[in-house]
SERO-4910 file (N, C-alpha, C, O; in steps of 0.05 Angstrom, whole numbers):
BEGIN
 pado doro    nc1    nc2    nc3   cac1   cac2   cac3    cc1    cc2    cc3    oc1    oc2    oc3
  Met    A   1433   -400   -303   1416   -376   -301   1420   -359   -326   1400   -349   -337
  Lys    A   1445   -354   -334   1450   -338   -357   1438   -350   -382   1426   -336   -399
  Thr    A   1439   -377   -385   1428   -391   -408   1398   -388   -408   1386   -383   -430
  Thr    A   1385   -390   -385   1356   -387   -383   1348   -358   -391   1328   -355   -405
  Leu    A   1362   -339   -382   1356   -311   -388   1359   -306   -418   1342   -293   -430
  Ile    A   1380   -316   -430   1384   -313   -459   1361   -326   -475   1350   -315   -494
  Ala    A   1353   -351   -466   1331   -365   -479   1305   -349   -477   1290   -347   -497
  Leu    A   1300   -338   -454   1276   -322   -450   1276   -297   -468   1255   -290   -479
  Leu    A   1298   -284   -470   1300   -260   -487   1296   -268   -516   1283   -253   -531
  Leu    A   1307   -290   -525   1304   -299   -552   1275   -306   -558   1264   -299   -579
  Met    A   1261   -319   -539   1233   -326   -543   1216   -301   -545   1197   -300   -561
  Thr    A   1222   -280   -528   1207   -255   -529   1210   -243   -557   1190   -234   -568
  Lys    A   1234   -242   -568   1238   -231   -594   1225   -248   -616   1214   -238   -635
  Leu    A   1225   -274   -612   1213   -293   -631   1183   -287   -634   1172   -290   -656
  Tyr    A   1170   -280   -612   1141   -276   -613   1134   -247   -615   1110   -240   -612
  Ala    A   1152   -229   -620   1146   -201   -623   1131   -195   -648   1139   -204   -670
  Leu    A   1109   -181   -646   1094   -172   -669   1095   -141   -669   1090   -129   -648
  Asp    A   1101   -130   -692   1100   -101   -694   1073    -93   -706   1056   -110   -712
  Ala    A   1068    -66   -709   1043    -56   -718   1035    -69   -745   1012    -76   -749
  Glu    A   1054    -71   -763   1048    -81   -790   1040   -111   -788   1021   -119   -801
  Ala    A   1054   -126   -772   1047   -155   -769   1019   -158   -756   1004   -176   -764
  Ile    A   1013   -141   -737    986   -142   -724    964   -136   -745    944   -150   -746
  Arg    A    968   -115   -760    949   -108   -781    946   -131   -802    924   -136   -810
  Asn    A    968   -143   -809    967   -165   -828    950   -188   -817    934   -200   -832
  Ile    A    954   -196   -792    939   -217   -780    909   -209   -779    892   -225   -786
  Ala    A    904   -184   -771    876   -175   -769    862   -174   -796    837   -176   -797
  Asn    A    876   -172   -818    864   -171   -845    859   -199   -856    846   -201   -877
  Lys    A    868   -220   -843    863   -247   -853    834   -256   -846    822   -245   -827
  Pro    A    823   -275   -860    796   -283   -855    793   -300   -830    812   -312   -820
  His    A    768   -300   -820    761   -316   -796    764   -346   -803    754   -355   -824
  Ser    A    777   -361   -786    779   -390   -790    786   -403   -763    807   -397   -751
  Arg    A    769   -421   -755    774   -436   -730    785   -464   -737    787   -481   -720
  Asp    A    792   -468   -763    805   -493   -771    831   -497   -755    846   -478   -752
  Asn    A    836   -521   -746    860   -527   -731    863   -509   -706    885   -501   -700
  Leu    A    841   -503   -693    841   -485   -670    860   -495   -648    858   -518   -640
  Val    A    877   -477   -639    895   -484   -616    876   -489   -592    860   -471   -585
  Ala    A    878   -512   -580    860   -521   -559    858   -500   -536    837   -496   -525
  Glu    A    880   -488   -529    880   -469   -507    863   -444   -512    854   -431   -493
  Leu    A    859   -437   -537    842   -414   -543    813   -419   -538    797   -400   -538
  Lys    A    805   -444   -533    778   -451   -526    770   -440   -499    746   -440   -492
  Leu    A    789   -430   -484    784   -417   -459    766   -392   -463    749   -386   -446
  Tyr    A    770   -379   -486    754   -355   -493    727   -363   -504    724   -386   -515
  Pro    A    707   -346   -502    681   -351   -514    684   -354   -545    701   -341   -557
  Asn    A    667   -370   -557    666   -371   -586    647   -349   -595    623   -353   -597
  Ala    A    658   -325   -600    642   -302   -605    652   -287   -630    676   -290   -637
  Arg    A    634   -272   -642    642   -255   -665    638   -226   -659    648   -208   -673
  Glu    A    623   -220   -637    617   -192   -630    611   -190   -600    598   -208   -589
  Tyr    A    619   -168   -588    614   -162   -560    605   -133   -557    611   -116   -573
  Lys    A    589   -128   -536    585   -101   -526    602    -98   -501    599   -114   -482
  Leu    A    620    -79   -502    640    -76   -480    634    -51   -465    630    -30   -476
  Thr    A    635    -53   -438    633    -30   -421    656    -32   -401    663    -54   -392
  Ala    A    667     -9   -393    690     -9   -375    689     15   -358    677     36   -364
  Gln    A    702     13   -335    706     35   -316    735     37   -310    749     17   -310
  Ser    A    745     61   -304    773     64   -296    775     89   -279    758    107   -279
  Gly    A    797     90   -264    802    113   -247    827    107   -230    842     88   -234
  Lys    A    831    125   -210    854    122   -193    848    107   -167    866     97   -154
  Ser    A    822    104   -161    813     88   -138    784     79   -143    771     90   -161
  Leu    A    775     60   -127    747     50   -130    726     72   -129    707     72   -144
  Asp    A    730     92   -111    710    113   -108    713    135   -129    696    153   -130
  Lys    A    733    133   -146    736    154   -167    736    142   -195    747    154   -214
  Met    A    723    119   -198    722    106   -224    701    119   -241    679    126   -232
  Glu    A    707    123   -267    688    134   -286    682    114   -308    700    100   -317
  Ala    A    657    113   -316    649     94   -337    656    106   -364    653    130   -369
  Gly    A    666     88   -381    672     96   -408    648     91   -426    628     80   -416
  Pro    A    649     97   -451    627     92   -469    624     62   -475    644     48   -474
  Glu    A    600     54   -482    596     27   -491    609     24   -519    605     42   -536
  Ile    A    624      3   -523    639      0   -548    631    -27   -561    629    -47   -547
  Leu    A    628    -27   -587    623    -52   -601    650    -64   -610    666    -50   -623
  Val    A    655    -89   -603    680   -102   -609    673   -126   -627    656   -142   -621
  Thr    A    688   -128   -649    685   -151   -667    709   -170   -661    730   -161   -653
  Glu    A    704   -196   -665    725   -215   -658    724   -238   -679    703   -245   -689
  Lys    A    748   -248   -684    750   -271   -701    775   -287   -693    792   -278   -678
  Thr    A    776   -311   -704    799   -328   -700    813   -330   -727    800   -333   -748
  Val    A    839   -326   -727    854   -327   -752    873   -351   -752    889   -354   -733
  Gln    A    871   -367   -773    888   -390   -776    887   -410   -753    905   -426   -749
  Gly    A    865   -408   -737    862   -425   -714    882   -419   -692    883   -433   -672
  Arg    A    898   -399   -696    921   -393   -678    919   -366   -664    930   -363   -642
  Tyr    A    905   -347   -675    904   -320   -664    875   -312   -659    857   -316   -676
  Leu    A    870   -301   -636    844   -289   -630    847   -259   -635    864   -246   -622
  Val    A    832   -248   -653    835   -220   -661    810   -204   -654    788   -211   -663
  Ser    A    813   -184   -638    790   -166   -630    796   -138   -640    819   -129   -639
  Gln    A    775   -125   -650    778    -98   -661    755    -81   -651    732    -89   -649
  Ala    A    762    -55   -646    742    -36   -638    750     -8   -646    774     -1   -646
  Ile    A    731      8   -654    736     36   -660    730     52   -634    707     52   -624
  Leu    A    750     65   -623    747     80   -599    736    108   -606    741    118   -628
  Pro    A    721    120   -588    710    147   -593    732    166   -601    753    168   -587
  Gly    A    729    181   -623    748    200   -632    771    189   -649    788    205   -658
  Ala    A    772    163   -652    794    151   -667    785    144   -696    762    136   -700
  Asn    A    803    146   -714    798    138   -742    805    109   -747    791     95   -762
  Asp    A    826    100   -734    836     73   -738    827     56   -714    823     66   -692
  Pro    A    824     29   -718    815     12   -697    837      6   -677    861      6   -683
  Leu    A    829      0   -652    846    -13   -633    845    -43   -641    823    -53   -646
  Ile    A    868    -56   -643    869    -84   -650    883   -100   -628    905    -92   -621
  Met    A    871   -121   -618    883   -138   -599    886   -166   -611    868   -176   -623
  Val    A    910   -177   -609    916   -204   -619    926   -220   -595    944   -212   -581
  Val    A    913   -244   -591    922   -262   -570    928   -289   -582    914   -298   -600
  Thr    A    949   -302   -572    956   -329   -581    967   -344   -557    973   -332   -536
  Tyr    A    969   -370   -560    980   -387   -539   1007   -398   -549   1009   -408   -571
  Gln    A   1027   -397   -532   1054   -407   -538   1058   -433   -523   1064   -433   -500
  Lys    A   1056   -455   -538   1058   -481   -525   1085   -485   -512   1087   -498   -491
  Asp    A   1107   -475   -525   1133   -480   -514   1138   -467   -487   1154   -477   -471
  Thr    A   1124   -445   -481   1127   -432   -455   1103   -436   -437   1104   -429   -413
  Gly    A   1081   -447   -448   1057   -451   -432   1044   -425   -424   1030   -423   -404
  Thr    A   1048   -404   -441   1036   -378   -435   1021   -367   -458   1024   -375   -481
  Phe    A   1003   -348   -452    989   -332   -472   1005   -307   -478   1020   -298   -460
  Lys    A   1003   -297   -501   1016   -272   -509    994   -254   -521    978   -263   -537
  Lys    A    994   -228   -513    975   -209   -522    989   -184   -533   1007   -174   -520
  Trp    A    981   -176   -557    991   -151   -568    967   -132   -572    946   -141   -582
  Val    A    969   -107   -564    948    -88   -567    960    -65   -584    978    -51   -576
  Leu    A    949    -61   -608    957    -40   -626    937    -17   -622    913    -20   -629
  Leu    A    946      5   -611    929     28   -607    925     43   -633    940     40   -652
  Pro    A    903     59   -635    898     73   -660    921     91   -670    923     96   -694
  Asp    A    938    100   -652    960    117   -660    984    101   -669   1005    113   -675
  Gly    A    982     75   -670   1004     58   -680   1023     47   -659   1041     32   -666
  Val    A   1019     54   -634   1036     44   -612   1026     16   -604   1002     11   -603
  Val    A   1045     -2   -598   1039    -30   -591   1047    -35   -562   1069    -28   -553
  Gly    A   1028    -46   -546   1034    -56   -519   1032    -86   -519   1017    -98   -534
  Thr    A   1047    -99   -501   1046   -128   -500   1043   -137   -471   1050   -124   -452
  Ser    A   1031   -161   -469   1028   -174   -443   1032   -204   -445   1029   -215   -467
  Thr    A   1040   -216   -423   1043   -245   -421   1024   -255   -400   1021   -243   -379
  Gly    A   1010   -278   -406    990   -288   -387    994   -318   -382   1004   -333   -398
  Ile    A    984   -326   -359    983   -354   -352    955   -361   -343    942   -345   -330
  Ala    A    946   -384   -352    917   -391   -348    913   -413   -327    930   -429   -322
  Asp    A    889   -411   -316    877   -433   -301    854   -442   -320    832   -430   -320
  Phe    A    859   -463   -335    840   -471   -356    814   -481   -344    792   -477   -356
  Glu    A    815   -494   -321    790   -504   -308    772   -481   -300    748   -483   -303
  Met    A    784   -459   -291    769   -436   -282    764   -416   -305    750   -396   -302
  Arg    A    776   -421   -329    774   -403   -352    783   -375   -345    770   -355   -351
  Thr    A    806   -374   -332    817   -348   -322    846   -345   -332    861   -365   -333
  Ile    A    853   -321   -339    881   -315   -346    891   -291   -329    877   -271   -327
  Ala    A    914   -294   -317    928   -273   -303    948   -261   -322    966   -275   -332
  Trp    A    947   -235   -327    964   -221   -346    983   -202   -331    976   -190   -311
  Val    A   1007   -199   -342   1026   -178   -333   1036   -164   -358   1042   -178   -378
  Ser    A   1037   -138   -358   1046   -124   -381   1076   -127   -385   1092   -127   -366
  Asp    A   1084   -131   -410   1112   -130   -418   1120   -101   -424   1141    -92   -416
  Thr    A   1102    -88   -438   1105    -59   -445   1078    -46   -444   1058    -56   -453
  Leu    A   1078    -22   -433   1054     -5   -432   1059     19   -450   1077     35   -445
  Pro    A   1044     22   -472   1049     44   -491   1049     71   -478   1066     88   -484
  Ala    A   1030     76   -460   1027    103   -448   1050    109   -428   1056    133   -424
  Asp    A   1061     89   -415   1081     93   -394   1098     69   -390   1091     51   -375
  Pro    A   1121     68   -403   1138     45   -402   1150     40   -374   1163     19   -369
  Thr    A   1147     59   -355   1158     55   -328   1138     42   -310   1144     36   -287
  Ser    A   1113     37   -319   1092     25   -303   1088     -4   -311   1097    -12   -333
  Val    A   1075    -19   -294   1068    -47   -299   1038    -50   -294   1028    -41   -273
  Ala    A   1025    -64   -312    996    -70   -308    992   -100   -302   1004   -117   -315
  Phe    A    976   -106   -283    968   -133   -276    938   -135   -280    923   -117   -272
  Ser    A    929   -157   -292    900   -160   -296    892   -189   -294    908   -207   -298
  Ile    A    867   -193   -287    855   -220   -286    831   -219   -305    813   -202   -302
  Glu    A    830   -238   -324    807   -241   -342    792   -267   -334    805   -287   -327
  Arg    A    766   -266   -334    749   -289   -329    730   -292   -353    718   -273   -362
  His    A    728   -317   -363    713   -322   -387    691   -342   -382    695   -361   -367
  Ser    A    668   -339   -395    647   -359   -396    638   -361   -425    650   -347   -442
  Asp    A    619   -377   -431    609   -379   -458    596   -353   -468    595   -349   -493
  Glu    A    586   -336   -450    571   -313   -458    584   -286   -453    575   -265   -463
  Lys    A    606   -286   -437    618   -260   -431    647   -264   -421    655   -285   -413
  Ser    A    661   -241   -421    688   -240   -409    688   -215   -390    676   -195   -397
  Thr    A    701   -218   -368    704   -196   -349    733   -193   -341    749   -212   -344
  Trp    A    741   -170   -332    769   -166   -324    771   -144   -304    753   -126   -302
  Lys    A    792   -145   -288    800   -124   -269    830   -120   -274    845   -139   -277
  Glu    A    838    -94   -273    866    -88   -279    876    -67   -258    861    -50   -250
  Thr    A    901    -70   -251    915    -52   -233    941    -43   -246    956    -60   -255
  Thr    A    946    -17   -247    971     -7   -258    988      4   -235    978     20   -219
  Val    A   1013     -5   -235   1031      2   -213   1055     17   -224   1066      9   -245
  Gln    A   1064     38   -209   1089     52   -216   1104     57   -190   1093     68   -171
  Asp    A   1129     49   -189   1145     53   -165   1132     41   -140   1134     53   -119
  Gly    A   1119     18   -143   1106      5   -120   1079     17   -112   1068      8    -92
  Lys    A   1069     37   -126   1044     50   -119   1023     46   -140   1030     47   -164
  Val    A    999     40   -132    977     37   -151    970     65   -162    964     84   -147
  Ile    A    971     67   -189    965     93   -201    939     93   -217    928    114   -224
  Ala    A    929     68   -223    904     67   -237    892     39   -234    906     19   -231
  Ile    A    865     38   -235    851     12   -234    830     13   -256    821     35   -265
  Gly    A    821    -10   -264    800    -11   -284    786    -38   -282    797    -58   -272
  Gln    A    762    -39   -293    747    -64   -295    728    -61   -318    719    -40   -326
  Gly    A    720    -85   -329    702    -84   -351    688   -111   -356    695   -131   -344
  Val    A    669   -109   -374    654   -133   -382    649   -131   -412    641   -110   -422
  Ala    A    653   -154   -425    646   -156   -454    625   -178   -456    631   -201   -451
  Ile    A    601   -170   -464    579   -189   -467    576   -197   -496    573   -180   -514
  Lys    A    575   -223   -501    573   -234   -527    546   -227   -539    525   -231   -526
  Thr    A    546   -216   -564    521   -210   -578    518   -227   -603    495   -231   -613
  Lys    A    540   -238   -613    539   -256   -637    558   -278   -633    561   -296   -650
***
């Protein structure tokens, strides 16, 4: 058990990306050469129109603004999505990769203020679905977020629940429709 825990901690550190590393990946050119097969679960897209809702319960959800998201594949290994959020000068950057040695996806989200959140996901490739659990939440490190993403060739959808001390404190859902 102790050996397994140490190995898991080492793998987590091995795959850690900080803000600078995320920006460096995002600045690289689009290339699907040598594409990691597991990333084919995602749509082959370069741009999405994203809409989302969030709130504390289903009856109190509020719609956010429609956001344009650009996407590319870097080195065939990283899926990189970027969006400028209302009122922000710097983009939100999301980087996703697949870790063959653990059979999991890893996601890093760099917020415009420079804070990084991470999640680990496991896929049902036949259903093109990934279940994610947050490793770290930038806004609240005492909470945990769980989400389910579903992908098709034309869009991605998700639902998310954030839990703190065993209580649901926020929910959200969204859709990203491929435009390019």
